[in-house]
C-alpha angles and dihedrals in degrees: 000000000000094000092234090148090056090051090056096041102047099041095218120192091233129095142202115267095241132067090217096053093040093053093047094047098041104035106015139247094294089062090046090052090050090050092050089050092050093048092048094047092047092047091051090047091053095046090051090047092052091051093046096045095046095084099032117046129006092208093053089044091053092046091050093048091047093050091047092050091047092051093047091049091048092050094047092050092044090067092067103020134047094233094162085077094057111087096202092055096045094047090051091049092052091044090056090046091054092048091049091050090049090051091050091051091048091054092043096049095040108031092176095054109127095358109146121228090215110053093195117109112267092009 
């Protein structure tokens, strides 16, 4: 009915317009499960980083918010577009992931980085 067999037999250069469907059709449900696990773990990591960076360092906070926004945009688009097949998008996603991991390590290794002496706003 969905011509999945034809997709596998004829090796077309096309793709499904969804990361989720493409991964399941091309690599199987185990790969899809691994992708869902990765996305969930990375999302939790970013949310924790945003919370942790909020009171410490405005640069790390901005990096965390930017990486979270980039991931959310990637995931929203991935419902209707196979953006894992677009090099520019994937390189940008991994770049933001690397920057977020670097910000987390900076906060972890130097917990007093960016902490203000005066906790009042603007002070």
